[in-house]
C-alpha positions as CSV (number, residue, x, y, z in Angstrom):
1,M,313.0,67.5,-81.0
2,T,309.8,65.6,-80.6
3,A,306.7,67.7,-80.0
4,H,304.5,66.7,-77.0
5,V,300.9,67.5,-76.7
6,D,298.5,68.1,-73.9
7,P,297.5,64.6,-72.8
8,T,294.0,65.7,-72.1
9,K,293.6,66.5,-75.9
10,H,294.6,63.1,-77.2
11,D,291.1,62.7,-78.4
12,T,291.3,65.6,-80.8
13,A,294.9,65.0,-82.1
14,K,295.7,62.7,-85.0
15,S,297.8,59.7,-84.0
16,V,300.0,57.4,-86.2
17,D,300.8,53.7,-85.8
18,F,304.3,52.8,-84.8
19,G,304.3,49.7,-87.0
20,A,306.2,46.4,-86.7
21,P,306.6,44.7,-84.4
22,F,303.8,46.4,-82.5
23,D,301.2,46.2,-85.2
24,S,299.5,42.8,-84.6
25,A,296.1,42.4,-86.2
26,N,295.1,40.4,-83.0
27,A,296.1,43.2,-80.6
28,D,293.4,44.0,-78.0
29,V,294.7,47.4,-76.7
30,I,296.6,50.4,-78.0
31,I,299.3,52.1,-76.0
32,R,299.7,55.7,-77.2
33,S,302.8,57.8,-76.5
34,S,302.8,61.5,-75.6
35,D,303.8,62.4,-79.1
36,L,300.8,60.4,-80.5
37,V,302.4,57.2,-81.7
38,D,300.3,54.1,-81.3
39,F,301.5,50.7,-80.3
40,R,299.1,47.8,-80.8
41,V,299.8,45.2,-78.0
42,F,298.1,42.7,-75.7
43,K,296.5,43.3,-72.3
44,T,297.6,39.9,-71.0
45,T,301.3,40.6,-71.6
46,L,301.1,44.1,-70.1
47,A,299.2,42.9,-67.0
48,Q,301.7,40.1,-66.4
49,A,304.6,42.4,-66.7
50,S,303.2,45.3,-64.7
51,P,300.9,45.5,-61.6
52,V,300.1,49.0,-62.7
53,F,298.5,47.9,-66.0
54,E,297.0,44.9,-64.2
55,D,295.2,47.3,-61.9
56,I,294.0,49.3,-64.9
57,F,292.6,46.3,-66.8
58,H,290.8,45.1,-63.7
59,H,289.4,48.4,-62.7
60,I,291.1,48.4,-59.3
61,P,291.3,51.9,-57.8
62,S,294.9,52.5,-56.9
63,A,297.2,55.5,-56.4
64,L,299.5,53.9,-58.9
65,V,297.0,54.4,-61.6
66,G,297.8,58.1,-61.3
67,N,301.0,57.4,-63.2
68,V,299.2,56.9,-66.5
69,I,296.5,58.7,-68.4
70,K,293.5,56.8,-69.4
71,L,291.0,58.3,-71.8
72,D,287.6,57.3,-73.0
73,R,288.9,56.8,-76.5
74,T,289.0,53.9,-78.9
75,K,290.7,53.4,-82.3
76,D,289.7,50.7,-84.7
77,G,287.5,49.3,-82.0
78,L,290.5,49.0,-79.5
79,P,290.7,50.9,-76.2
80,V,293.5,53.4,-76.0
81,I,295.8,54.0,-73.0
82,C,297.8,57.3,-73.2
83,L,301.1,57.4,-71.5
84,P,303.2,60.5,-70.5
85,E,306.4,59.0,-72.2
86,G,307.4,59.7,-75.8
87,R,307.7,57.3,-78.7
88,A,311.3,56.3,-78.1
89,V,310.8,55.5,-74.4
90,V,307.6,53.6,-75.0
91,H,309.2,51.6,-77.8
92,S,312.2,50.6,-75.7
93,L,310.1,49.9,-72.7
94,L,307.7,47.6,-74.6
95,T,310.6,45.6,-76.2
96,S,311.7,44.7,-72.6
97,I,308.4,42.9,-71.9
98,F,307.3,41.5,-75.3
99,P,308.9,38.6,-77.2
100,V,310.8,40.9,-79.6
101,P,314.5,42.0,-79.8
102,V,315.2,44.3,-76.9
103,Y,316.1,47.9,-77.9
104,V,318.5,49.6,-75.6
105,P,319.4,53.3,-76.3
106,T,323.1,53.9,-77.0
107,S,323.5,56.7,-74.4
108,F,322.7,56.7,-70.7
109,R,320.8,60.0,-71.1
110,A,318.4,58.2,-73.5
111,L,318.3,55.0,-71.4
112,A,317.5,56.7,-68.1
113,P,313.9,57.7,-68.9
114,V,313.3,54.1,-70.1
115,L,314.5,52.6,-66.8
116,A,312.5,55.2,-64.9
117,A,309.4,54.2,-66.8
118,A,310.0,50.6,-66.0
119,Q,310.3,51.5,-62.4
120,R,307.1,53.7,-62.6
121,Y,305.1,50.8,-64.0
122,Q,306.8,48.3,-61.7
123,M,308.0,46.2,-64.6
124,I,310.6,44.4,-62.5
125,N,311.7,41.8,-65.1
126,G,311.7,44.4,-67.9
127,L,313.9,46.7,-65.8
128,S,316.3,43.9,-65.0
129,L,316.5,42.9,-68.7
130,L,317.2,46.5,-69.8
131,R,320.0,46.7,-67.3
132,I,321.5,43.4,-68.3
133,C,321.4,44.3,-72.0
134,A,322.9,47.7,-71.3
135,S,325.8,46.2,-69.2
136,A,326.4,43.6,-71.9
137,S,326.8,46.1,-74.7
138,D,330.2,46.8,-76.2
139,T,330.2,50.4,-74.8
140,N,329.8,51.2,-71.2
141,L,327.0,53.8,-70.9
142,I,328.4,55.1,-67.6
143,T,332.1,55.9,-67.6
144,Q,334.6,58.1,-65.8
145,D,334.2,60.6,-68.6
146,N,330.4,61.1,-68.2
147,A,330.1,59.9,-64.5
148,L,329.0,63.3,-63.1
149,E,326.5,63.8,-65.9
150,A,325.2,60.3,-65.4
151,Y,324.9,60.9,-61.7
152,C,322.7,64.0,-62.3
153,V,320.5,62.2,-64.8
154,A,320.2,59.1,-62.5
155,C,319.2,61.2,-59.5
156,Y,316.7,63.1,-61.5
157,H,315.0,59.9,-62.7
158,G,315.2,58.2,-59.3
159,L,317.6,55.5,-60.5
160,A,319.4,54.4,-57.3
161,E,321.5,51.7,-58.9
162,E,322.8,53.9,-61.7
163,A,323.4,56.8,-59.3
164,S,325.5,54.6,-57.1
165,T,327.6,53.4,-60.1
166,A,328.1,56.9,-61.4
167,A,329.0,58.3,-57.9
168,A,331.7,55.7,-57.5
169,L,333.3,56.7,-60.8
170,T,333.5,60.4,-59.8
171,V,335.8,59.8,-56.8
172,N,339.0,60.9,-58.7
173,Q,337.4,64.1,-59.9
174,S,337.6,67.4,-58.0
175,L,333.9,67.7,-57.2
176,A,334.0,71.4,-56.5
177,L,335.6,72.2,-59.9
178,A,333.5,69.7,-61.7
179,L,330.2,71.1,-60.4
180,E,331.3,74.7,-61.0
181,D,332.0,74.0,-64.7
182,F,329.2,71.4,-65.2
183,G,326.6,73.5,-67.0
184,E,322.8,73.1,-67.3
185,D,322.7,69.5,-66.1
186,I,323.4,70.8,-62.6
187,Q,319.8,71.8,-62.5
188,L,318.8,68.2,-62.4
189,L,320.4,67.8,-58.9
190,S,318.6,68.6,-55.7
191,G,320.4,70.0,-52.7
192,P,320.3,66.6,-50.9
193,S,321.7,64.8,-53.9
194,I,324.6,67.2,-54.1
195,F,325.3,66.9,-50.4
196,A,325.1,63.1,-50.6
197,L,327.7,63.0,-53.3
198,W,329.9,65.5,-51.5
199,N,329.7,63.5,-48.3
200,Y,330.4,60.3,-50.2
201,H,333.5,61.8,-51.6
202,E,334.7,62.8,-48.2
203,R,334.2,59.3,-46.9
204,I,336.0,57.7,-49.8
205,L,339.0,60.2,-49.7
206,K,339.3,59.6,-45.9
207,A,339.3,55.8,-46.3
208,A,341.9,56.0,-49.1
209,R,344.2,58.3,-47.1
210,E,344.1,56.1,-44.0
211,G,344.5,53.0,-46.1
212,L,347.7,54.4,-47.7
213,L,349.1,55.5,-44.4
214,N,348.6,52.0,-43.0
215,L,350.1,50.5,-46.1
216,K,353.3,52.6,-45.7
217,A,353.6,51.1,-42.2
218,T,353.4,47.6,-43.6
219,T,357.0,47.5,-44.6
220,S,357.4,43.8,-43.9
221,T,355.0,42.9,-46.8
222,S,355.3,45.9,-49.1
223,Q,358.4,46.2,-51.2
224,L,357.0,49.3,-52.8
225,W,356.9,51.2,-49.6
226,Q,360.1,49.7,-48.3
227,T,361.9,51.2,-51.3
228,T,360.0,54.5,-51.5
229,M,360.0,55.4,-47.9
230,A,363.6,54.3,-47.3
231,G,364.9,57.1,-49.4
232,S,365.8,55.3,-52.6
233,R,367.4,57.4,-55.3
234,H,364.6,56.3,-57.5
235,K,361.2,58.0,-56.8
236,C,358.0,58.1,-58.8
237,V,358.2,60.8,-61.4
238,A,354.6,61.7,-60.8
239,P,353.9,61.9,-57.1
240,G,350.6,62.9,-55.6
241,E,349.7,65.6,-53.2
242,D,352.0,64.4,-50.4
243,G,355.0,64.6,-52.7
244,T,356.0,60.9,-52.2
245,T,353.1,58.7,-52.9
246,P,352.7,57.9,-56.6
247,A,349.6,59.8,-58.0
248,W,348.5,56.6,-59.8
249,L,348.4,54.8,-56.5
250,I,346.4,57.5,-54.8
251,Q,343.8,57.3,-57.6
252,C,343.7,53.5,-57.3
253,A,343.2,53.8,-53.5
254,R,340.2,56.0,-54.1
255,A,338.8,53.6,-56.7
256,I,339.3,50.6,-54.4
257,A,337.5,52.5,-51.6
258,A,334.6,53.1,-54.0
259,G,334.5,49.5,-55.0
260,T,335.3,50.0,-58.7
261,H,338.9,48.6,-58.8
262,K,339.9,45.0,-59.2
263,I,343.5,43.8,-59.2
264,S,343.4,43.8,-63.0
265,D,342.5,47.5,-63.0
266,F,345.3,48.1,-60.5
267,R,347.9,46.5,-62.8
268,L,346.6,48.3,-65.8
269,V,346.8,51.7,-64.2
270,H,350.3,50.9,-63.0
271,I,351.6,49.7,-66.4
272,K,350.1,52.7,-68.2
273,H,351.8,55.1,-65.8
274,A,355.1,53.2,-66.0
275,L,355.2,53.1,-69.8
276,K,353.9,56.6,-70.4
277,S,356.1,58.3,-67.9
278,H,359.1,56.0,-68.2
279,C,359.2,56.1,-64.4
280,P,362.4,54.3,-63.3
281,F,360.9,53.5,-59.9
282,C,357.4,52.2,-60.9
283,I,358.5,50.3,-64.0
284,G,360.6,48.1,-61.8
285,I,357.8,47.0,-59.5
286,S,357.1,43.3,-60.1
287,E,353.8,41.6,-60.7
288,E,354.2,39.8,-57.4
289,T,354.8,43.1,-55.5
290,L,351.8,44.7,-57.2
291,A,349.6,41.9,-56.0
292,V,350.9,42.2,-52.4
293,V,350.4,46.0,-52.5
294,Y,346.9,45.7,-53.9
295,N,345.7,43.1,-51.4
296,D,347.3,45.0,-48.4
297,L,345.8,48.3,-49.6
298,K,342.3,46.8,-50.0
299,E,342.5,45.2,-46.6
300,H,343.6,48.4,-44.9
301,I,340.9,50.5,-46.7
302,S,338.2,48.0,-45.7
303,A,339.4,48.2,-42.1
304,C,339.3,52.0,-42.1
305,M,335.7,52.1,-43.5
306,P,334.0,48.8,-44.3
307,S,331.0,50.6,-45.8
308,A,333.0,53.1,-47.9
309,S,331.6,51.8,-51.2
310,A,328.0,52.1,-50.1
311,F,326.5,55.2,-51.7
312,P,323.6,56.7,-49.8
313,F,321.1,57.4,-52.6
314,V,318.8,60.3,-51.8
315,R,315.4,60.4,-53.4
316,S,314.5,64.0,-53.8
317,S,311.4,65.7,-55.0
318,L,312.9,65.8,-58.5
319,T,312.7,62.1,-58.7
320,E,309.0,61.8,-57.8
321,V,306.6,61.2,-60.7
322,P,304.2,64.1,-60.8
323,P,300.5,63.1,-60.5
324,L,298.9,62.7,-63.8
325,I,295.3,62.8,-64.9
326,C,293.4,59.5,-64.7
327,R,290.0,58.9,-66.1
328,A,288.0,55.7,-66.0
329,A,287.9,54.0,-69.4
330,S,284.7,52.2,-69.9
331,H,286.0,50.4,-72.9
332,L,288.6,48.5,-70.8
């Protein structure tokens, strides 16, 4: 674990250089991480990428300047700006605004503080680039397996986009059981954030239930429900809570309501169930019928609650950046 020091004592602690690619001999400012690692960079690039740094370099008083720590320190004749983020976060952040390969952490827990820092310093283009690179990676950083953890982390860091994505992927989990067994990360959530997720689940489940009920009534266009509800001798071997609706279809309905399911996902979930369970009913559903059911179900869910997929992100006190020390730097 990286040791952090009191930022007000940066002037007495010994720092080390990060090295390439942030070691230019022509650099005109040093960015120092909270664990005393120095990055030699350029004021112009920082100012262009961040209004916060632009304010600092132009001596414009601003509340935003309270998000960084400036000290009357120099190193090798260069002014030093000390940040509250550690080496890994500062490194990834700087790669998103300088002409070097972008470094994106391989886990969402590690990426979240980088995105939060980009938000804090208003690095809009850097933030977008980090998100694009993360989404283009071979491994999704937010999945159904870590969705609740990702939601906690995203809320803590004030990341509305990621919190919304994670929330949508939790809709097929029992929220009460998941929160009960979740562990220490539950401390990252504020009361309003938990309530927002709970309320979101209720909206999604309600839209999915009503959509399925309306789908069952659409017997003229849905062969699936014509067969199931007409008392066919073949029924799904894995029904849901109502005893008749296939569990996989209920899960898909919730995902559709949350906006995370396309028809390709719908078909994939169906075929996995049919092949794994050897379900005599579901395995006989044609591609054409699946397409009809998907489109009908999506239409019914949208009619029940057009805004079901909109997650109401709640910014709590945990997501606010604490005020940090700011001192005028005469060398800047």
